[in-house]
Phi, psi and omega in degrees: 000149174214179186295325179293316179293321177298315179299315179299314180299309183298317183284349176281347182279140184304126177077005181286141176228170177232155181204151174264123179238153176058020175080341186213013181239129174272115185246142179247133187231156170227126182059030180082001181250134183288134174239348179200145178212147177216154176287143180288320181265147175299151355285141184274088175281130184247134179240144176203163181275143177232166175296146181304321182289343177264344185303308183300318182288327181290326184273011176283353180262152176284346181267347177233120185235165171299133182292129178304135179071346184238359184300326181295342176261013178068046172258142176244160175236123177267122186272338181226136180304320185277008178291333175225155183285160180303321179296323178291321175305309182299315180300308185291322178294316178294321178297317179299316177305312182293321178298317180288316180300323182296338180269356181286153178290160179300322180296316179294317178301321180297325181280349178287000000 
């Protein structure tokens, strides 16, 4: 995985958009809510939401840590692209998208 492939994956999801936030982070959103973020400049640390039951096991690695400012919402930050396989990237990004999308209001979902 790399930043171009991550961008392609995120934008392939229905209703997904991208935005630059905080001056240096490329964020992917659904219904205006962020589901994945990465730094624009290397090193590209990537953050996404995970299931609560997976959070503890994922952060047992030195390459995957609780995401700064978002850990209380069960977000992790992957510090190296090769920390997880491409199939896992796809799984976790899509899962994050679905977790965030599930919290959207019916009106926002209707507009997607």
